[in-house]
Biopython code that builds the backbone (N, CA, C, O; Angstrom):
import numpy as np
from Bio.PDB.StructureBuilder import StructureBuilder

atoms = [
    (1, "ALA", "N", (112.699, 116.644, 116.955)),
    (1, "ALA", "CA", (111.711, 115.698, 117.076)),
    (1, "ALA", "C", (111.222, 116.544, 117.543)),
    (1, "ALA", "O", (111.792, 117.236, 118.386)),
    (2, "PRO", "N", (109.660, 116.810, 117.021)),
    (2, "PRO", "CA", (109.317, 117.923, 118.247)),
    (2, "PRO", "C", (108.697, 118.144, 119.358)),
    (2, "PRO", "O", (108.182, 117.041, 119.542)),
    (3, "GLU", "N", (108.414, 118.724, 120.139)),
    (3, "GLU", "CA", (108.507, 118.329, 121.410)),
    (3, "GLU", "C", (107.213, 117.894, 122.415)),
    (3, "GLU", "O", (107.355, 117.704, 123.623)),
    (4, "ASN", "N", (105.781, 117.757, 121.613)),
    (4, "ASN", "CA", (104.392, 116.437, 121.876)),
    (4, "ASN", "C", (104.885, 114.513, 120.900)),
    (4, "ASN", "O", (104.384, 113.417, 120.646)),
    (5, "TYR", "N", (105.623, 114.971, 120.801)),
    (5, "TYR", "CA", (106.067, 113.471, 119.235)),
    (5, "TYR", "C", (105.362, 112.265, 121.166)),
    (5, "TYR", "O", (105.432, 112.255, 122.395)),
    (6, "GLY", "N", (104.723, 111.456, 119.829)),
    (6, "GLY", "CA", (103.958, 110.720, 121.396)),
    (6, "GLY", "C", (102.339, 111.037, 122.059)),
    (6, "GLY", "O", (101.771, 110.422, 122.962)),
    (7, "GLU", "N", (102.032, 111.773, 121.561)),
    (7, "GLU", "CA", (101.494, 112.345, 123.019)),
    (7, "GLU", "C", (99.954, 111.933, 121.680)),
    (7, "GLU", "O", (100.045, 111.257, 120.655)),
    (8, "LEU", "N", (99.046, 112.451, 122.089)),
    (8, "LEU", "CA", (97.239, 112.903, 120.906)),
    (8, "LEU", "C", (97.128, 113.499, 121.774)),
    (8, "LEU", "O", (97.169, 113.548, 123.003)),
    (9, "VAL", "N", (96.851, 114.337, 120.279)),
    (9, "VAL", "CA", (96.342, 115.916, 120.242)),
    (9, "VAL", "C", (95.290, 116.070, 119.471)),
    (9, "VAL", "O", (95.247, 116.075, 118.241)),
    (10, "LEU", "N", (93.534, 116.330, 121.055)),
    (10, "LEU", "CA", (92.979, 116.799, 119.232)),
    (10, "LEU", "C", (92.895, 117.806, 118.545)),
    (10, "LEU", "O", (92.886, 119.002, 118.836)),
    (11, "PRO", "N", (92.757, 116.592, 116.437)),
    (11, "PRO", "CA", (92.541, 117.804, 115.599)),
    (11, "PRO", "C", (92.176, 119.182, 115.535)),
    (11, "PRO", "O", (92.440, 119.953, 114.613)),
    (12, "CYS", "N", (92.048, 119.234, 115.751)),
    (12, "CYS", "CA", (91.583, 121.367, 116.026)),
    (12, "CYS", "C", (91.790, 122.159, 116.486)),
    (12, "CYS", "O", (91.592, 123.364, 116.334)),
    (13, "PHE", "N", (92.470, 121.244, 117.482)),
    (13, "PHE", "CA", (93.361, 122.508, 117.584)),
    (13, "PHE", "C", (94.647, 122.038, 117.525)),
    (13, "PHE", "O", (95.379, 122.398, 118.447)),
    (14, "ALA", "N", (95.090, 121.361, 116.719)),
    (14, "ALA", "CA", (96.780, 120.747, 116.288)),
    (14, "ALA", "C", (97.242, 121.644, 116.034)),
    (14, "ALA", "O", (97.785, 122.382, 116.856)),
    (15, "ALA", "N", (97.170, 121.857, 114.822)),
    (15, "ALA", "CA", (97.090, 123.508, 113.795)),
    (15, "ALA", "C", (96.711, 124.385, 114.441)),
    (15, "ALA", "O", (96.818, 125.340, 113.672)),
    (16, "ALA", "N", (96.170, 124.899, 115.725)),
    (16, "ALA", "CA", (96.227, 126.372, 115.830)),
    (16, "ALA", "C", (97.429, 126.705, 116.526)),
    (16, "ALA", "O", (97.312, 127.905, 116.773)),
    (17, "GLY", "N", (98.871, 126.171, 117.123)),
    (17, "GLY", "CA", (99.869, 126.841, 116.928)),
    (17, "GLY", "C", (100.059, 127.637, 118.523)),
    (17, "GLY", "O", (99.145, 128.255, 119.068)),
    (18, "PRO", "N", (101.470, 127.456, 119.113)),
    (18, "PRO", "CA", (101.314, 127.739, 119.918)),
    (18, "PRO", "C", (101.715, 128.826, 121.589)),
    (18, "PRO", "O", (102.317, 128.771, 122.662)),
    (19, "GLU", "N", (100.552, 130.025, 120.442)),
    (19, "GLU", "CA", (100.364, 131.913, 120.568)),
    (19, "GLU", "C", (98.871, 131.466, 121.335)),
    (19, "GLU", "O", (98.254, 132.194, 122.112)),
    (20, "SER", "N", (98.381, 129.791, 120.819)),
    (20, "SER", "CA", (96.996, 129.619, 121.881)),
    (20, "SER", "C", (97.024, 128.382, 122.496)),
    (20, "SER", "O", (96.390, 127.328, 122.448)),
    (21, "SER", "N", (98.208, 128.974, 123.242)),
    (21, "SER", "CA", (97.766, 126.924, 123.946)),
    (21, "SER", "C", (97.069, 127.758, 125.085)),
    (21, "SER", "O", (98.078, 128.462, 125.068)),
    (22, "SER", "N", (96.274, 128.350, 126.079)),
    (22, "SER", "CA", (94.954, 127.803, 126.605)),
    (22, "SER", "C", (93.508, 127.021, 125.130)),
    (22, "SER", "O", (92.670, 126.272, 125.631)),
    (23, "ALA", "N", (93.430, 127.172, 124.167)),
    (23, "ALA", "CA", (92.768, 126.457, 122.920)),
    (23, "ALA", "C", (93.788, 124.564, 123.657)),
    (23, "ALA", "O", (93.195, 123.608, 124.158)),
    (24, "HIS", "N", (94.863, 124.645, 123.497)),
    (24, "HIS", "CA", (95.620, 123.161, 122.641)),
    (24, "HIS", "C", (95.548, 122.214, 124.077)),
    (24, "HIS", "O", (96.241, 122.466, 125.063)),
    (25, "LYS", "N", (94.535, 121.031, 123.995)),
    (25, "LYS", "CA", (94.380, 120.227, 125.187)),
    (25, "LYS", "C", (95.128, 119.171, 124.608)),
    (25, "LYS", "O", (95.467, 119.278, 123.430)),
    (26, "GLU", "N", (95.438, 118.150, 125.278)),
    (26, "GLU", "CA", (96.394, 117.119, 125.090)),
    (26, "GLU", "C", (95.687, 116.131, 125.361)),
    (26, "GLU", "O", (96.054, 115.793, 126.486)),
    (27, "LEU", "N", (94.652, 115.246, 124.919)),
    (27, "LEU", "CA", (94.338, 114.373, 125.838)),
    (27, "LEU", "C", (95.469, 113.043, 126.833)),
    (27, "LEU", "O", (96.635, 112.717, 126.612)),
    (28, "PRO", "N", (94.486, 112.554, 127.931)),
    (28, "PRO", "CA", (95.772, 112.144, 128.448)),
    (28, "PRO", "C", (96.348, 110.396, 127.875)),
    (28, "PRO", "O", (95.627, 109.534, 127.373)),
    (29, "LYS", "N", (97.645, 110.316, 128.127)),
    (29, "LYS", "CA", (98.887, 109.207, 127.368)),
    (29, "LYS", "C", (98.536, 107.970, 127.299)),
    (29, "LYS", "O", (98.992, 107.344, 128.256)),
    (30, "ALA", "N", (97.890, 107.299, 126.546)),
    (30, "ALA", "CA", (98.086, 106.212, 126.856)),
    (30, "ALA", "C", (98.988, 105.075, 127.009)),
    (30, "ALA", "O", (99.923, 105.152, 126.213)),
    (31, "PRO", "N", (99.027, 103.990, 127.803)),
    (31, "PRO", "CA", (100.251, 102.862, 127.720)),
    (31, "PRO", "C", (100.710, 102.798, 127.013)),
    (31, "PRO", "O", (100.457, 103.717, 126.234)),
    (32, "GLN", "N", (101.411, 102.137, 126.677)),
    (32, "GLN", "CA", (102.493, 101.144, 125.248)),
    (32, "GLN", "C", (101.326, 100.689, 124.727)),
    (32, "GLN", "O", (100.638, 101.025, 123.764)),
    (33, "SER", "N", (101.204, 99.416, 126.006)),
    (33, "SER", "CA", (100.991, 97.704, 125.387)),
    (33, "SER", "C", (99.442, 98.089, 125.659)),
    (33, "SER", "O", (98.697, 97.119, 125.797)),
    (34, "VAL", "N", (98.746, 99.621, 125.773)),
    (34, "VAL", "CA", (97.478, 99.389, 125.267)),
    (34, "VAL", "C", (97.382, 100.048, 123.782)),
    (34, "VAL", "O", (97.446, 99.070, 123.037)),
    (35, "THR", "N", (97.292, 100.896, 123.199)),
    (35, "THR", "CA", (97.865, 100.815, 122.254)),
    (35, "THR", "C", (98.024, 100.192, 121.407)),
    (35, "THR", "O", (97.453, 100.168, 120.317)),
    (36, "LEU", "N", (98.992, 99.489, 121.892)),
    (36, "LEU", "CA", (99.278, 98.120, 120.995)),
    (36, "LEU", "C", (98.094, 97.032, 120.254)),
    (36, "LEU", "O", (97.833, 96.566, 119.145)),
    (37, "VAL", "N", (97.675, 96.994, 121.431)),
    (37, "VAL", "CA", (96.376, 95.760, 121.734)),
    (37, "VAL", "C", (95.389, 96.811, 121.594)),
    (37, "VAL", "O", (96.143, 97.339, 122.411)),
    (38, "ALA", "N", (94.435, 97.671, 121.375)),
    (38, "ALA", "CA", (94.300, 98.904, 121.302)),
    (38, "ALA", "C", (94.141, 99.022, 119.240)),
    (38, "ALA", "O", (93.176, 99.444, 118.603)),
    (39, "GLU", "N", (95.504, 98.461, 118.689)),
    (39, "GLU", "CA", (95.965, 98.791, 117.350)),
    (39, "GLU", "C", (95.585, 97.722, 116.930)),
    (39, "GLU", "O", (94.812, 97.796, 115.974)),
    (40, "VAL", "N", (95.987, 96.159, 117.497)),
    (40, "VAL", "CA", (95.905, 95.136, 116.347)),
    (40, "VAL", "C", (95.574, 93.982, 116.878)),
    (40, "VAL", "O", (95.887, 92.845, 116.525)),
    (41, "PHE", "N", (94.366, 94.651, 118.484)),
    (41, "PHE", "CA", (93.386, 93.121, 118.591)),
    (41, "PHE", "C", (92.228, 92.794, 117.584)),
    (41, "PHE", "O", (91.637, 91.726, 117.424)),
    (42, "PRO", "N", (91.940, 94.869, 116.488)),
    (42, "PRO", "CA", (90.504, 93.866, 116.042)),
    (42, "PRO", "C", (90.914, 93.187, 114.813)),
    (42, "PRO", "O", (90.311, 92.120, 114.692)),
    (43, "PRO", "N", (92.043, 93.526, 113.495)),
    (43, "PRO", "CA", (92.567, 93.339, 112.743)),
    (43, "PRO", "C", (92.204, 92.012, 113.039)),
    (43, "PRO", "O", (91.145, 91.447, 112.767)),
    (44, "PHE", "N", (93.133, 91.600, 113.590)),
    (44, "PHE", "CA", (93.477, 89.870, 114.711)),
    (44, "PHE", "C", (92.385, 89.260, 115.309)),
    (44, "PHE", "O", (92.661, 88.543, 116.271)),
    (45, "VAL", "N", (90.336, 89.424, 114.761)),
    (45, "VAL", "CA", (89.310, 89.170, 115.728)),
    (45, "VAL", "C", (89.197, 88.890, 114.131)),
    (45, "VAL", "O", (89.095, 87.674, 113.971)),
    (46, "VAL", "N", (89.185, 89.311, 113.382)),
    (46, "VAL", "CA", (88.644, 90.054, 111.205)),
    (46, "VAL", "C", (89.459, 88.187, 110.682)),
    (46, "VAL", "O", (89.199, 87.068, 110.240)),
    (47, "ALA", "N", (90.207, 88.815, 111.033)),
    (47, "ALA", "CA", (91.272, 87.490, 110.304)),
    (47, "ALA", "C", (90.846, 86.283, 110.768)),
    (47, "ALA", "O", (90.737, 85.249, 110.108)),
    (48, "GLY", "N", (90.505, 86.514, 112.426)),
    (48, "GLY", "CA", (90.274, 84.705, 113.055)),
    (48, "GLY", "C", (89.095, 84.566, 112.702)),
    (48, "GLY", "O", (88.500, 83.701, 113.346)),
    (49, "LEU", "N", (88.276, 85.282, 111.613)),
    (49, "LEU", "CA", (86.453, 85.056, 111.991)),
    (49, "LEU", "C", (86.813, 84.748, 110.361)),
    (49, "LEU", "O", (86.096, 83.862, 109.896)),
    (50, "GLY", "N", (87.919, 85.394, 109.293)),
    (50, "GLY", "CA", (87.692, 84.719, 108.319)),
    (50, "GLY", "C", (88.253, 84.002, 108.197)),
    (50, "GLY", "O", (88.471, 83.476, 107.106)),
    (51, "MET", "N", (88.647, 83.726, 109.072)),
    (51, "MET", "CA", (89.282, 82.209, 109.218)),
    (51, "MET", "C", (88.433, 80.578, 109.559)),
    (51, "MET", "O", (88.461, 79.348, 109.558)),
    (52, "VAL", "N", (87.939, 81.459, 109.744)),
    (52, "VAL", "CA", (86.160, 80.277, 110.516)),
    (52, "VAL", "C", (85.271, 79.803, 109.181)),
    (52, "VAL", "O", (84.917, 78.670, 108.853)),
    (53, "ALA", "N", (84.984, 81.422, 108.370)),
    (53, "ALA", "CA", (84.143, 81.299, 107.570)),
    (53, "ALA", "C", (84.847, 80.720, 106.595)),
    (53, "ALA", "O", (84.011, 80.708, 105.691)),
    (54, "ALA", "N", (86.303, 79.983, 105.940)),
    (54, "ALA", "CA", (86.447, 79.695, 104.723)),
    (54, "ALA", "C", (87.140, 78.547, 105.549)),
    (54, "ALA", "O", (88.232, 78.142, 105.151)),
    (55, "GLY", "N", (86.799, 78.218, 106.223)),
    (55, "GLY", "CA", (87.556, 76.558, 106.580)),
    (55, "GLY", "C", (85.688, 76.377, 106.404)),
    (55, "GLY", "O", (85.410, 75.704, 105.412)),
    (56, "LEU", "N", (84.672, 76.781, 107.059)),
    (56, "LEU", "CA", (82.776, 76.237, 107.358)),
    (56, "LEU", "C", (82.042, 75.842, 105.433)),
    (56, "LEU", "O", (81.128, 75.201, 104.914)),
    (57, "LEU", "N", (83.531, 76.996, 104.911)),
    (57, "LEU", "CA", (82.993, 77.133, 103.324)),
    (57, "LEU", "C", (83.628, 75.761, 102.787)),
    (57, "LEU", "O", (82.976, 75.045, 102.027)),
    (58, "LEU", "N", (85.099, 75.372, 103.266)),
    (58, "LEU", "CA", (85.195, 74.286, 102.321)),
    (58, "LEU", "C", (85.023, 73.520, 103.115)),
    (58, "LEU", "O", (84.446, 72.791, 102.309)),
    (59, "GLY", "N", (84.983, 72.987, 103.968)),
    (59, "GLY", "CA", (83.298, 72.037, 104.306)),
    (59, "GLY", "C", (82.559, 71.477, 103.583)),
    (59, "GLY", "O", (82.540, 70.348, 103.093)),
    (60, "VAL", "N", (81.616, 72.756, 103.506)),
    (60, "VAL", "CA", (80.591, 72.466, 102.390)),
    (60, "VAL", "C", (80.818, 72.145, 100.417)),
    (60, "VAL", "O", (80.020, 71.911, 99.509)),
    (61, "VAL", "N", (82.700, 72.339, 100.510)),
    (61, "VAL", "CA", (82.839, 72.806, 98.343)),
    (61, "VAL", "C", (83.388, 71.820, 98.431)),
    (61, "VAL", "O", (83.165, 71.030, 97.514)),
    (62, "HIS", "N", (84.638, 71.237, 99.858)),
    (62, "HIS", "CA", (84.398, 69.577, 99.711)),
    (62, "HIS", "C", (83.519, 68.661, 99.154)),
    (62, "HIS", "O", (84.230, 67.696, 98.871)),
    (63, "ARG", "N", (82.903, 68.528, 98.982)),
    (63, "ARG", "CA", (81.329, 67.173, 98.205)),
    (63, "ARG", "C", (81.180, 68.016, 96.854)),
    (63, "ARG", "O", (80.202, 67.874, 96.121)),
    (64, "TRP", "N", (81.979, 68.695, 96.644)),
    (64, "TRP", "CA", (81.383, 69.710, 95.493)),
    (64, "TRP", "C", (81.833, 67.987, 94.044)),
    (64, "TRP", "O", (82.611, 67.066, 94.291)),
    (65, "PRO", "N", (81.202, 68.127, 93.034)),
    (65, "PRO", "CA", (81.635, 66.736, 92.073)),
    (65, "PRO", "C", (82.600, 66.627, 92.055)),
    (65, "PRO", "O", (83.169, 65.700, 92.630)),
    (66, "VAL", "N", (83.529, 68.049, 90.998)),
    (66, "VAL", "CA", (84.779, 68.485, 90.548)),
    (66, "VAL", "C", (85.834, 68.377, 91.988)),
    (66, "VAL", "O", (86.971, 68.098, 91.607)),
    (67, "PHE", "N", (85.788, 68.465, 92.906)),
    (67, "PHE", "CA", (86.533, 67.937, 94.032)),
    (67, "PHE", "C", (86.160, 66.747, 94.366)),
    (67, "PHE", "O", (87.005, 66.365, 95.175)),
    (68, "THR", "N", (85.209, 65.752, 94.179)),
    (68, "THR", "CA", (85.182, 64.375, 94.119)),
    (68, "THR", "C", (85.974, 63.791, 93.688)),
    (68, "THR", "O", (86.736, 62.997, 94.239)),
    (69, "ASP", "N", (85.873, 64.256, 92.124)),
    (69, "ASP", "CA", (86.057, 63.508, 90.518)),
    (69, "ASP", "C", (88.178, 63.519, 90.687)),
    (69, "ASP", "O", (89.044, 62.645, 90.723)),
    (70, "VAL", "N", (88.158, 64.892, 90.736)),
    (70, "VAL", "CA", (89.458, 65.199, 90.690)),
    (70, "VAL", "C", (90.346, 65.412, 91.765)),
    (70, "VAL", "O", (91.056, 66.410, 91.882)),
    (71, "ASN", "N", (90.304, 64.570, 92.459)),
    (71, "ASN", "CA", (91.076, 64.667, 94.519)),
    (71, "ASN", "C", (91.947, 66.345, 94.772)),
    (71, "ASN", "O", (91.986, 67.393, 95.417)),
    (72, "GLU", "N", (92.381, 65.738, 93.959)),
    (72, "GLU", "CA", (94.430, 66.592, 93.683)),
    (72, "GLU", "C", (93.791, 68.238, 93.644)),
    (72, "GLU", "O", (94.397, 68.994, 94.404)),
    (73, "LEU", "N", (92.758, 68.812, 92.931)),
    (73, "LEU", "CA", (92.504, 69.893, 93.175)),
    (73, "LEU", "C", (92.173, 70.742, 95.515)),
    (73, "LEU", "O", (92.205, 71.792, 96.157)),
    (74, "LEU", "N", (92.007, 69.773, 95.622)),
    (74, "LEU", "CA", (91.883, 70.284, 97.314)),
    (74, "LEU", "C", (93.291, 70.097, 97.997)),
    (74, "LEU", "O", (93.715, 70.217, 99.146)),
    (75, "ILE", "N", (93.878, 69.713, 96.655)),
    (75, "ILE", "CA", (96.276, 69.977, 97.591)),
    (75, "ILE", "C", (95.839, 71.265, 96.793)),
    (75, "ILE", "O", (96.500, 71.168, 95.759)),
    (76, "LEU", "N", (95.596, 71.639, 96.764)),
    (76, "LEU", "CA", (96.354, 74.168, 95.936)),
    (76, "LEU", "C", (94.977, 73.917, 96.654)),
    (76, "LEU", "O", (94.400, 73.003, 96.066)),
    (77, "VAL", "N", (94.075, 74.504, 97.951)),
    (77, "VAL", "CA", (92.943, 74.283, 98.348)),
    (77, "VAL", "C", (94.518, 75.696, 98.306)),
    (77, "VAL", "O", (94.758, 76.631, 97.542)),
    (78, "PRO", "N", (95.389, 75.019, 99.816)),
    (78, "PRO", "CA", (96.496, 75.404, 101.029)),
    (78, "PRO", "C", (97.200, 76.784, 100.697)),
    (78, "PRO", "O", (97.263, 77.907, 101.198)),
    (79, "ALA", "N", (97.882, 75.862, 99.174)),
    (79, "ALA", "CA", (98.387, 76.612, 97.890)),
    (79, "ALA", "C", (98.429, 78.206, 97.832)),
    (79, "ALA", "O", (99.193, 79.093, 98.212)),
    (80, "LEU", "N", (96.251, 78.032, 96.629)),
    (80, "LEU", "CA", (95.801, 79.072, 96.480)),
    (80, "LEU", "C", (95.867, 80.371, 97.786)),
    (80, "LEU", "O", (96.614, 81.342, 97.904)),
    (81, "LEU", "N", (95.007, 79.989, 98.433)),
    (81, "LEU", "CA", (94.362, 80.731, 99.985)),
    (81, "LEU", "C", (96.645, 81.953, 100.145)),
    (81, "LEU", "O", (97.042, 83.104, 99.967)),
    (82, "GLY", "N", (97.249, 80.613, 100.552)),
    (82, "GLY", "CA", (98.297, 82.044, 100.662)),
    (82, "GLY", "C", (98.894, 82.654, 99.416)),
    (82, "GLY", "O", (99.136, 83.839, 99.643)),
    (83, "LEU", "N", (99.093, 82.445, 98.681)),
    (83, "LEU", "CA", (99.312, 83.252, 97.145)),
    (83, "LEU", "C", (98.604, 84.743, 97.829)),
    (83, "LEU", "O", (99.090, 85.866, 97.963)),
    (84, "LYS", "N", (96.588, 83.914, 98.351)),
    (84, "LYS", "CA", (95.919, 85.289, 97.768)),
    (84, "LYS", "C", (96.437, 85.888, 99.188)),
    (84, "LYS", "O", (96.323, 87.109, 99.085)),
    (85, "GLY", "N", (96.978, 85.545, 100.523)),
    (85, "GLY", "CA", (97.791, 86.233, 101.138)),
    (85, "GLY", "C", (98.940, 87.475, 100.593)),
    (85, "GLY", "O", (99.123, 88.469, 101.296)),
    (86, "ASN", "N", (99.654, 87.293, 99.308)),
    (86, "ASN", "CA", (100.737, 87.929, 98.986)),
    (86, "ASN", "C", (100.729, 88.298, 98.618)),
    (86, "ASN", "O", (101.635, 89.108, 98.424)),
    (87, "LEU", "N", (99.241, 88.189, 97.737)),
    (87, "LEU", "CA", (98.765, 89.654, 97.262)),
    (87, "LEU", "C", (97.306, 91.032, 97.563)),
    (87, "LEU", "O", (96.550, 91.902, 97.130)),
    (88, "GLU", "N", (97.841, 90.202, 98.683)),
    (88, "GLU", "CA", (97.254, 91.094, 99.923)),
    (88, "GLU", "C", (97.724, 92.039, 100.577)),
    (88, "GLU", "O", (97.136, 92.828, 101.317)),
    (89, "MET", "N", (99.092, 91.952, 100.237)),
    (89, "MET", "CA", (100.490, 91.930, 101.618)),
    (89, "MET", "C", (100.509, 93.447, 100.408)),
    (89, "MET", "O", (100.567, 94.674, 100.338)),
    (90, "THR", "N", (100.418, 92.268, 99.696)),
    (90, "THR", "CA", (101.163, 93.771, 98.417)),
    (90, "THR", "C", (100.262, 95.040, 98.094)),
    (90, "THR", "O", (100.629, 96.159, 97.736)),
    (91, "LEU", "N", (98.985, 94.558, 98.320)),
    (91, "LEU", "CA", (98.308, 95.442, 97.599)),
    (91, "LEU", "C", (98.414, 96.332, 99.121)),
    (91, "LEU", "O", (99.090, 97.357, 99.037)),
    (92, "ALA", "N", (98.089, 96.170, 99.857)),
    (92, "ALA", "CA", (98.222, 96.468, 101.526)),
    (92, "ALA", "C", (99.319, 98.074, 101.888)),
    (92, "ALA", "O", (99.122, 99.152, 102.449)),
    (93, "SER", "N", (100.922, 97.147, 100.918)),
    (93, "SER", "CA", (102.213, 97.834, 100.844)),
    (93, "SER", "C", (101.686, 99.448, 100.258)),
    (93, "SER", "O", (101.892, 100.585, 100.683)),
    (94, "ARG", "N", (101.025, 98.980, 99.246)),
    (94, "ARG", "CA", (100.925, 100.353, 98.088)),
    (94, "ARG", "C", (100.313, 101.035, 97.931)),
    (94, "ARG", "O", (100.266, 102.102, 97.320)),
    (95, "LEU", "N", (98.941, 99.687, 99.278)),
    (95, "LEU", "CA", (97.940, 101.767, 99.002)),
    (95, "LEU", "C", (98.134, 101.922, 100.698)),
    (95, "LEU", "O", (97.066, 102.171, 101.259)),
    (96, "GLY", "N", (99.217, 101.826, 101.527)),
    (96, "GLY", "CA", (99.850, 102.498, 102.662)),
    (96, "GLY", "C", (101.245, 103.284, 102.152)),
    (96, "GLY", "O", (101.289, 104.383, 102.704)),
    (97, "THR", "N", (102.391, 103.064, 101.274)),
    (97, "THR", "CA", (102.979, 104.094, 100.776)),
    (97, "THR", "C", (101.119, 105.065, 99.408)),
    (97, "THR", "O", (101.300, 105.620, 98.324)),
    (98, "HIS", "N", (100.658, 105.001, 99.638)),
    (98, "HIS", "CA", (100.120, 106.095, 98.701)),
    (98, "HIS", "C", (99.827, 106.446, 99.745)),
    (98, "HIS", "O", (100.605, 107.384, 99.919)),
    (99, "ALA", "N", (99.268, 106.371, 100.561)),
    (99, "ALA", "CA", (97.942, 107.375, 101.624)),
    (99, "ALA", "C", (99.862, 108.115, 102.953)),
    (99, "ALA", "O", (99.602, 108.841, 103.913)),
    (100, "ASN", "N", (100.717, 107.901, 102.795)),
    (100, "ASN", "CA", (101.874, 108.369, 103.196)),
    (100, "ASN", "C", (102.084, 109.535, 102.615)),
    (100, "ASN", "O", (102.112, 110.635, 103.167)),
    (101, "LEU", "N", (102.303, 109.169, 100.950)),
    (101, "LEU", "CA", (102.683, 110.181, 100.149)),
    (101, "LEU", "C", (101.829, 111.360, 100.530)),
    (101, "LEU", "O", (102.313, 112.432, 100.894)),
    (102, "GLY", "N", (100.067, 111.033, 100.395)),
    (102, "GLY", "CA", (99.010, 111.711, 100.671)),
    (102, "GLY", "C", (98.284, 112.131, 99.503)),
    (102, "GLY", "O", (97.573, 113.134, 99.447)),
    (103, "ASP", "N", (98.602, 110.924, 98.125)),
    (103, "ASP", "CA", (97.446, 110.745, 97.272)),
    (103, "ASP", "C", (96.754, 110.930, 97.224)),
    (103, "ASP", "O", (96.282, 111.921, 96.668)),
    (104, "LEU", "N", (95.971, 109.705, 98.036)),
    (104, "LEU", "CA", (94.968, 109.416, 98.861)),
    (104, "LEU", "C", (93.778, 110.810, 99.147)),
    (104, "LEU", "O", (92.584, 111.039, 98.953)),
    (105, "ASP", "N", (95.226, 111.641, 99.838)),
    (105, "ASP", "CA", (93.966, 113.519, 100.533)),
    (105, "ASP", "C", (92.975, 113.218, 99.472)),
    (105, "ASP", "O", (91.929, 112.715, 99.880)),
    (106, "THR", "N", (93.130, 113.507, 97.624)),
    (106, "THR", "CA", (91.842, 113.864, 97.011)),
    (106, "THR", "C", (91.104, 113.111, 95.997)),
    (106, "THR", "O", (91.562, 111.993, 96.235)),
    (107, "PHE", "N", (90.354, 112.955, 95.117)),
    (107, "PHE", "CA", (90.179, 112.213, 94.102)),
    (107, "PHE", "C", (91.074, 112.590, 93.046)),
    (107, "PHE", "O", (91.105, 111.977, 91.979)),
    (108, "ASP", "N", (91.840, 113.627, 93.317)),
    (108, "ASP", "CA", (93.091, 113.053, 91.703)),
    (108, "ASP", "C", (94.292, 112.263, 92.275)),
    (108, "ASP", "O", (95.181, 112.020, 91.458)),
    (109, "GLY", "N", (94.356, 112.105, 92.730)),
    (109, "GLY", "CA", (95.402, 110.656, 92.919)),
    (109, "GLY", "C", (95.009, 109.106, 92.356)),
    (109, "GLY", "O", (95.724, 108.143, 92.080)),
    (110, "PHE", "N", (93.018, 109.381, 92.298)),
    (110, "PHE", "CA", (92.848, 107.664, 91.508)),
    (110, "PHE", "C", (92.753, 108.831, 90.053)),
    (110, "PHE", "O", (93.627, 108.234, 89.424)),
    (111, "LYS", "N", (92.476, 109.651, 89.381)),
    (111, "LYS", "CA", (93.063, 109.491, 88.149)),
    (111, "LYS", "C", (94.448, 108.837, 86.760)),
    (111, "LYS", "O", (94.321, 109.138, 85.573)),
]
sb = StructureBuilder()
sb.init_structure("model")
sb.init_model(0)
sb.init_chain("A")
sb.init_seg("    ")
for serial, (resi, resn, name, xyz) in enumerate(atoms, 1):
    if name == "N":
        sb.init_residue(resn, " ", resi, " ")
    sb.init_atom(name, np.array(xyz, "f"), 0.0, 1.0, " ", f" {name:<3s}", serial, name[0])
structure = sb.get_structure()
């Protein structure tokens, strides 16, 4: 493992190499718990707001004639929401793989 593994380095100086150590400046290392919270909290907030919006929308939609005529359709809503989550995670996994392979660095990967 490199000697600066796990340290935050300014990107403009990361490629400078060890020969220009005077230009190599490191950011202060944040505690692991702070980094974890900073990376995990924003997606949880967005997901929570999405769930609140979905609940508000379902509160309006359940009065539509199709749902009052066929009550069984309301039973399908949670199952369809679960399926949607599975599809999103599959897409996120594939995008993550392509991002790590470098396929998304240029527009050539989109052809």
